[in-house]
C-alpha positions in Angstrom: 0.1 0.0 0.0 1.3 3.4 -0.8 1.6 6.0 2.2 -0.2 9.2 1.9 1.7 12.1 0.5 2.3 15.5 1.1 3.3 18.3 -1.2 5.6 21.1 0.0 6.7 24.4 -1.7 10.2 25.3 -1.7 10.4 29.2 -2.5 12.8 31.3 -4.2 15.4 29.0 -5.5 18.1 30.1 -8.1 18.4 28.4 -11.3 20.8 29.6 -14.1 19.2 30.2 -17.4 21.3 27.9 -19.2 20.8 25.0 -16.4 18.8 22.0 -17.0 15.5 21.4 -15.2 16.8 18.3 -13.6 19.2 20.2 -11.3 16.0 21.4 -9.2 15.3 18.2 -7.9 18.5 17.9 -5.8 18.6 21.6 -5.1 14.9 21.7 -4.0 15.7 18.8 -1.8 18.8 20.2 -0.2 16.8 23.5 0.4 13.9 21.7 2.3 16.4 19.4 4.3 14.7 16.1 2.6 16.6 13.0 1.8 16.5 12.9 -2.0 15.6 9.3 -2.1 12.7 10.3 -0.1 11.7 12.5 -2.7 8.3 11.2 -4.4 7.8 14.1 -7.1 9.2 17.2 -8.2 7.7 20.1 -10.4 8.6 23.8 -11.2 5.3 25.6 -9.4 6.5 29.1 -10.7 9.5 30.4 -12.7 10.2 34.2 -13.3 13.2 36.1 -14.8 15.6 38.0 -12.3 17.5 40.6 -14.3 18.4 42.9 -11.8 21.8 44.6 -11.8 23.8 44.1 -8.7 26.5 46.4 -8.1 28.0 47.2 -11.7 27.0 43.6 -13.0 24.1 42.0 -14.0 23.5 38.1 -13.7 20.5 36.8 -15.4 19.0 34.0 -13.4 15.5 32.2 -13.0 13.9 32.4 -9.6 11.8 29.1 -9.0 9.2 28.0 -6.8 9.3 24.1 -6.7 6.8 21.6 -5.4 8.2 18.6 -3.8 6.1 15.3 -2.9 7.2 13.2 0.3 5.6 11.0 2.6 2.9 13.1 4.7 4.6 12.1 7.9 8.3 12.9 6.8 10.1 14.6 9.5 13.8 15.5 10.0 15.7 18.2 11.9 16.9 20.2 8.9 13.0 19.6 7.3 11.2 20.8 10.5 13.6 24.0 10.9 12.7 24.8 7.1 9.0 24.5 7.9 9.5 26.7 11.1 11.3 29.3 9.0 9.0 29.6 6.3 11.6 28.6 3.7 9.2 25.8 2.6 5.2 25.9 2.9 2.8 23.4 2.3 1.7 24.0 -1.5 -1.7 25.3 -1.9 -4.4 22.7 -3.5 -5.6 23.6 -6.9 -9.3 24.4 -7.6 -11.5 22.0 -9.4 -14.5 22.4 -11.9 -16.4 19.5 -10.6 -18.9 20.0 -7.9 -20.1 17.2 -5.9 -24.1 16.5 -6.1 -24.5 20.1 -8.1 -27.5 21.8 -7.8 -29.0 22.2 -11.6 -32.1 23.1 -13.2 -34.4 21.3 -15.6 -33.8 23.4 -18.6 -31.1 24.7 -20.9 -28.9 27.8 -19.4 -27.6 30.5 -21.6 -24.1 32.1 -21.7 -23.8 35.6 -23.6 -20.2 36.1 -25.1 -17.5 33.6 -25.9 -14.7 35.5 -24.4 -12.7 33.9 -21.7 -15.4 34.3 -18.8 -18.0 33.0 -20.9 -16.3 30.0 -22.3 -15.3 29.1 -18.8 -18.6 29.4 -17.2 -20.0 27.2 -20.0 -17.0 24.8 -19.7 -17.7 24.4 -16.1 -21.5 23.9 -16.1 -21.3 21.3 -18.8 -18.6 19.3 -17.1 -21.3 19.1 -14.4 -24.1 18.0 -16.5 -26.0 21.5 -17.4 -27.2 22.2 -20.8 -25.7 25.2 -22.2 -26.3 27.5 -25.1 -23.5 29.9 -25.8 -24.6 33.0 -28.0 -22.1 35.4 -29.6 -23.0 38.6 -31.4 -19.8 38.0 -33.7 -18.8 34.8 -36.0 -16.7 31.9 -35.5 -13.0 31.9 -35.5 -12.7 31.5 -39.5 -15.4 33.8 -40.6 -14.3 36.4 -37.9 -10.7 36.3 -39.3 -12.0 37.1 -43.0 -14.2 39.9 -41.2 -10.6 41.4 -39.8 -8.9 41.0 -43.0 -12.0 42.7 -45.0 -11.8 45.7 -42.2 -8.1 46.0 -42.8 -8.5 46.1 -46.7 -11.7 48.5 -46.9 -11.4 50.5 -43.3 -15.1 49.7 -42.9 -15.8 47.8 -39.6 -18.5 45.3 -39.2 -20.1 46.2 -35.9 -20.7 42.5 -35.0 -17.8 40.7 -36.1 -14.4 42.2 -35.5 -11.2 42.2 -33.5 -13.5 42.8 -30.2 -16.6 40.7 -31.0 -16.6 37.1 -32.0 -15.1 33.5 -30.7 -12.7 34.1 -28.1 -13.4 37.6 -27.4 -11.3 40.5 -27.6 -8.4 38.4 -26.4 -8.3 36.4 -29.5 -6.6 39.4 -31.3 -4.4 40.3 -28.2 -1.4 38.6 -27.0 -2.6 35.5 -25.3 -0.9 36.5 -22.0 -2.2 34.6 -19.1 -0.5 36.1 -16.1 -2.9 37.6 -13.5 -2.5 39.3 -10.2 -5.2 37.1 -9.2 -4.2 34.6 -6.4 -7.0 31.7 -7.0 -6.9 28.2 -6.9 -9.0 28.1 -10.2 -6.0 29.2 -12.2 -4.7 25.8 -12.4 -7.6 24.0 -13.8 -8.2 26.8 -16.2 -4.8 26.7 -17.4 -4.9 22.8 -17.6 -7.6 23.1 -20.0 -5.8 25.1 -22.4 -2.6 22.7 -22.1 -5.0 19.7 -23.1 -6.1 21.9 -26.0 -2.8 22.4 -27.2 -1.1 25.2 -25.4 2.6 24.6 -24.2 3.0 23.2 -20.8 5.3 26.1 -19.6 2.2 28.2 -18.9 1.5 26.0 -16.0 4.2 27.7 -14.0 6.0 30.7 -16.2 5.1 33.7 -14.3 4.7 35.7 -17.7 2.9 32.9 -19.4 1.9 33.6 -22.8 0.3 31.7 -25.6 0.5 34.0 -28.6 -2.2 35.1 -31.1 -1.4 32.4 -33.6 -1.8 29.8 -30.9 -4.9 30.8 -29.7 -6.5 30.6 -33.1 -5.4 26.7 -33.0 -6.4 26.3 -29.5 -10.0 28.0 -29.7 -11.5 25.4 -31.9 -10.1 22.4 -30.2 -11.7 24.0 -26.8 -14.9 24.6 -28.7 -14.9 21.0 -29.9 -14.5 19.8 -26.6 -17.3 21.8 -25.3 -19.6 20.6 -28.2 -18.7 17.1 -27.0 -20.3 17.7 -23.7 -23.5 19.2 -25.1 -22.7 22.9 -25.3 -24.5 24.4 -28.3 -22.5 27.5 -30.0 -24.8 30.3 -31.9 -22.8 32.5 -33.8 -23.9 36.0 -35.2 -26.5 36.0 -32.6 -26.9 39.2 -30.6 -28.7 39.6 -27.5 -31.7 42.0 -27.9 -33.8 41.7 -24.8 -34.9 39.6 -21.8 -38.5 38.0 -21.4 -39.0 38.2 -17.5 -41.3 37.5 -14.7 -41.2 38.0 -11.0 -40.7 35.5 -8.2 -39.9 35.6 -4.4 -36.9 34.6 -2.6 -36.7 32.7 0.4 -36.9 35.9 2.7 -40.0 37.1 0.6 -38.1 39.7 -1.4 -39.2 40.1 -5.0 -37.0 39.7 -7.8 -36.9 39.5 -11.3 -36.4 36.1 -13.2 -35.7 35.7 -17.0 -37.6 33.1 -18.8 -36.0 33.6 -22.3 -33.6 35.8 -24.1 -34.3 37.6 -27.4 -31.9 37.5 -29.8 -31.4 38.7 -33.6 -31.9 35.0 -34.6 -35.1 34.7 -32.6 -36.2 33.9 -28.9 -34.4 31.2 -27.1 -35.8 29.7 -23.5 -33.4 30.4 -20.6 -33.4 28.6 -17.2 -30.3 31.0 -15.9 -28.5 33.7 -17.6 -24.6 34.5 -17.8 -23.6 37.8 -19.0 -19.9 37.8 -20.4 -20.4 40.7 -22.8 -16.8 42.1 -22.9 -15.9 45.6 -22.1 -17.1 46.9 -25.7 -20.6 45.6 -25.7 -21.8 49.2 -24.9 -25.2 49.0 -26.7 -26.0 45.7 -25.2 -25.3 47.0 -21.2 -27.6 50.2 -22.1 -30.3 47.7 -23.3 -30.2 45.6 -20.0 -30.0 48.7 -18.0 -33.3 49.7 -19.4 -34.5 46.4 -18.5 -33.8 46.6 -14.9 -30.0 45.6 -14.8 -28.2 47.6 -12.1 -25.4 49.5 -13.6 -22.6 51.4 -11.9 -19.7 53.6 -13.2 -16.5 52.4 -12.2 -12.8 53.7 -12.6 -11.2 52.8 -15.9 -7.7 52.9 -17.5 -6.7 55.2 -20.2 -3.6 56.4 -22.1 -1.5 55.4 -25.3 0.7 52.8 -27.0 4.4 53.1 -26.8 6.2 51.0 -29.2 10.2 50.7 -29.5 12.4 48.6 -31.0 12.8 45.2 -29.5 16.5 45.2 -29.5 16.4 48.4 -27.2 13.8 46.8 -24.7 15.9 43.5 -24.4 19.3 45.3 -24.3 17.6 47.6 -21.5 16.1 44.4 -19.5 18.8 42.0 -19.9 22.0 43.6 -21.0 24.4 42.4 -23.8 25.6 39.1 -22.1 25.6 35.8 -23.5 22.7 34.6 -21.4 20.4 37.3 -23.0 19.8 35.3 -26.1 18.8 32.1 -24.1 15.8 34.3 -22.7 14.4 35.7 -26.0 12.7 39.3 -26.5 12.3 40.8 -23.2 9.0 42.3 -21.7 8.8 44.7 -19.0 6.0 45.6 -16.6 6.7 49.2 -15.0 4.7 51.4 -12.6 5.1 55.0 -11.8 3.7 56.3 -8.3 1.4 59.0 -7.8 2.8 62.4 -6.7 1.0 65.2 -5.5 -2.2 65.5 -7.7 -0.6 63.5 -10.6 -2.2 60.1 -10.5 -0.1 56.7 -10.8 0.4 55.3 -14.0 1.6 52.0 -15.6 2.4 49.9 -18.3 -0.1 47.4 -19.2 -0.6 44.4 -21.8 3.3 44.5 -22.8 3.7 42.5 -26.4 7.4 41.7 -27.2 7.8 41.2 -30.6 4.6 42.2 -31.3 2.0 44.6 -33.2 -0.4 47.5 -32.5 -3.9 46.7 -34.0 -7.0 48.6 -34.0 -9.5 47.6 -31.5 -12.4 49.1 -33.6 -16.5 47.8 -33.7 -17.9 51.3 -34.0 -17.5 53.6 -36.9 -16.0 57.0 -36.1 -14.1 55.9 -33.1 -10.5 54.6 -32.7 -8.8 52.7 -30.1 -5.7 50.7 -30.0 -4.5 47.4 -29.0 -1.4 45.3 -28.8 -0.8 41.6 -29.8 2.1 39.1 -30.8 2.7 35.6 -32.0 4.1 32.9 -30.1 7.5 33.6 -32.0 7.8 37.4 -30.6 9.4 37.7 -34.3 8.1 41.4 -34.9 11.0 44.0 -34.6 8.6 45.9 -32.5 7.9 45.9 -28.5 4.7 47.9 -27.5 2.7 48.0 -24.7 0.1 50.4 -23.1 0.8 53.1 -20.7 -2.1 53.9 -19.0 -3.7 55.9 -15.9 -6.8 55.7 -13.7 -10.0 57.7 -14.6 -12.8 57.7 -12.5 -16.3 59.6 -11.9 -14.4 62.4 -10.5 -12.7 63.1 -13.8 -15.5 62.3 -16.3 -18.9 62.8 -14.0 -21.9 61.2 -12.5 -24.2 58.7 -13.9 -23.8 55.0 -14.9 -22.7 55.5 -18.7 -20.6 58.8 -18.0 -17.4 56.8 -18.3 -18.8 55.4 -21.7 -19.6 58.7 -22.9 -16.2 59.9 -22.0 -14.7 57.3 -23.6 -16.5 57.6 -26.9 -15.7 61.4 -27.1 -11.8 60.8 -26.5 -12.0 57.8 -29.2 -13.8 60.0 -31.6 -11.1 62.8 -31.2 -8.3 60.6 -31.9 -10.4 59.2 -35.3 -10.7 62.8 -36.5 -6.9 63.5 -35.6 -5.8 60.5 -37.7 -7.7 61.6 -40.8 -11.2 59.9 -40.0 -9.8 56.7 -41.7 -8.6 54.8 -38.6 -5.1 55.7 -39.2 -3.6 56.6 -35.8 -1.9 59.9 -34.4 1.4 59.3 -33.3 4.1 61.2 -31.9 7.6 60.4 -30.6 8.0 60.2 -26.9 11.1 63.0 -26.8 8.4 65.3 -28.9 5.7 64.5 -26.3 7.8 65.4 -23.5 8.6 68.6 -25.4 5.2 69.6 -26.5 6.0 69.4 -30.1 4.8 67.6 -33.1 6.7 64.6 -34.6 7.3 65.8 -38.4 7.2 62.4 -39.9 6.8 59.4 -37.3 9.2 56.7 -37.7 7.7 53.3 -39.0 5.1 51.8 -36.7 3.8 48.3 -36.7 0.1 49.7 -36.4 -1.8 47.8 -38.8 -3.6 50.7 -40.3 -0.9 53.6 -40.5 0.2 56.4 -38.6 0.4 60.1 -39.2 2.0 63.2 -37.2 -0.5 64.0 -34.3 -0.1 66.0 -31.1 -1.0 63.2 -28.7 0.0 65.5 -25.6 -2.8 67.9 -26.8 -5.5 65.1 -27.6 -5.2 63.5 -24.3 -6.9 64.9 -21.2 -4.4 67.2 -19.2 -4.4 64.6 -16.4 -3.3 61.8 -18.4 -0.7 63.8 -20.4 1.1 64.6 -16.9 0.9 61.0 -15.9 2.3 59.6 -18.9 5.0 62.5 -18.9 6.2 61.4 -15.6 6.2 57.6 -16.4 8.4 58.5 -19.5 10.8 60.0 -17.3 10.5 57.3 -14.6 10.8 54.5 -16.8 14.1 55.9 -18.6 15.8 54.8 -15.4 15.0 51.3 -15.9 15.1 51.0 -19.6 17.6 53.7 -21.2 16.1 55.1 -24.2 12.6 54.8 -23.3 11.8 58.4 -23.5 13.8 58.9 -26.5 13.1 59.5 -30.2 13.2 55.9 -30.5 9.8 55.7 -28.3 6.6 56.1 -30.5 3.3 57.0 -28.7 0.1 55.9 -30.8 -3.0 56.4 -29.7 -5.6 56.0 -28.2 -5.6 53.2 -25.5 -9.1 53.2 -24.0 -10.4 49.7 -23.4 -7.8 48.3 -21.1 -10.7 48.0 -18.8 -14.3 48.9 -18.8 -16.0 51.8 -17.3 -19.2 50.1 -15.9 -19.5 47.7 -13.1 -22.8 45.3 -12.8 -23.2 44.9 -9.0 -23.6 41.2 -7.8 -24.1 39.1 -4.4 -20.6 38.2 -3.2 -21.7 34.8 -2.3 -24.1 33.8 -4.9 -22.8 36.0 -7.9 -26.3 37.0 -8.9 -27.3 40.3 -10.1 -28.5 42.7 -7.8 -32.5 42.3 -8.3 -32.4 39.2 -10.3 -33.1 35.4 -9.4 -31.2 33.8 -12.2 -28.6 36.4 -13.9 -24.6 36.0 -13.4 -23.0 39.2 -14.7 -19.0 38.4 -15.0 -15.9 39.2 -16.5 -14.7 42.5 -17.8 -17.7 43.4 -19.3 -19.4 43.3 -15.5 -16.4 45.1 -14.1 -15.5 41.8 -12.3 -12.1 41.1 -13.9 -9.5 42.5 -15.9 -7.5 40.3 -18.4 -7.7 37.0 -19.9 -7.0 35.0 -16.8 -9.0 36.7 -14.5 -12.1 36.9 -16.6 -11.6 33.0 -17.2 -11.4 32.5 -13.5 -14.5 34.8 -12.9 -16.4 33.0 -15.3 -15.5 29.5 -13.6 -16.3 30.8 -10.2 -19.9 32.2 -11.3 -20.7 28.9 -12.8 -19.6 27.1 -9.6 -21.5 29.4 -7.5 -24.8 28.5 -9.4 -23.9 24.6 -9.0 -23.4 24.9 -5.8 -26.3 27.1 -4.4 -28.4 25.6 -1.9 -31.5 27.8 -2.1 -33.6 28.5 -5.0 -36.0 31.2 -5.5 -39.9 29.7 -5.2 
């Protein structure tokens, strides 16, 4: 009989960038005070790059957390001391998508949106025997790809199928970045599902996990096929146009709305429960639902520009010129500039090494940028969003005041670019000096750039925050604020400007018996992984609920 086991996490081990992974087993056992022959299993739990300069030299290395499996009753002087000191901790248990004796309705449920939140909600529901219909206003991946190509050729956006709407959501044409500041047990099964669909296994432990747009386009159809095999039905080019509702009472006697069916652009569909994974750009749908009683509140959102540099400049600034730099490939960065006085904090977001700037456009007459990169990071350019936070204090009161503010700025940048989705651009040095860049250098932005006074187009608070950021980041990456940096705008959809309030335990929308708002569009997440986790969590809340309205 195999004795019970226990998994311990050894923190912050050094590993040379050229060392083989097999050295970690002995190194972790030594650090934990465990006899090597007593180790039953070993795996990397987390790996990050340490590129800090110490003194006058830079030694690139990995910082690694390693999980060791040993007998549950293992003990020893050095091991016990390591536990007491906190050098090793018990490894957290991963979450599960499966629920024992789940609570289920008798009819089919509807998930609106096929982005990360919608896909993972539908996945978890289907794994537990719930019949699911997923509707999306956009197209399935191949048709969506043709619509995107057509937009770049004609510069006429399809408002339903574009870089924001369609299979996989906005993240399909982003970077496939899977890192998150959310420390949640559900992160593990979310990533494991992607690996099962063809993602590289290192996303399970890489602190800057990245799939790449090209790989995402191969993984999504596999994920869809796995879900269809469990009974999930996908309805493309199907926009949510309204709710059919009645009322009911909760166990404590409160009257709430209950959705019986959804009205769509393809007809009416019965609905036992409804999950709203709308994404951050379905502004028309949010307004429609608000008119039908869904509570919506304004929330702070991020606003700024894309900044682009030669990838070589970023890699040299982060990794130096030593021989180990080539082993790590194109470098990325994550930088923060703290608030000072009345100037708010700012930070980099959605950094795309070896990437491309794209237009995140679904509405005629509005311009917004985003970044993406393929798994090879083969572009000579690196880009990232430089953003600061705007809230109701900056854009006014009302649930849709932030949306109106976004649209005003997106229209301003659209017109400044020539009203054809060409983007205004300005050198970082000229932005700081308050002058136009006569002829912006080459940019990867797919629809082209023209000289533009981004410093004048941005709200003054955003301009000041980004100016401070450029000066601060120059200390981390020499050349960041120079003419080699190009600002391209506008970046306005890093997050959404509205929030749909919901119950903390049940995840139900306020005033509704069977509606679950989730993901970025509900103001409950920010990024691919946090949205996926939120979708899974909302599905689990439904499956684990102990009381249903009468």
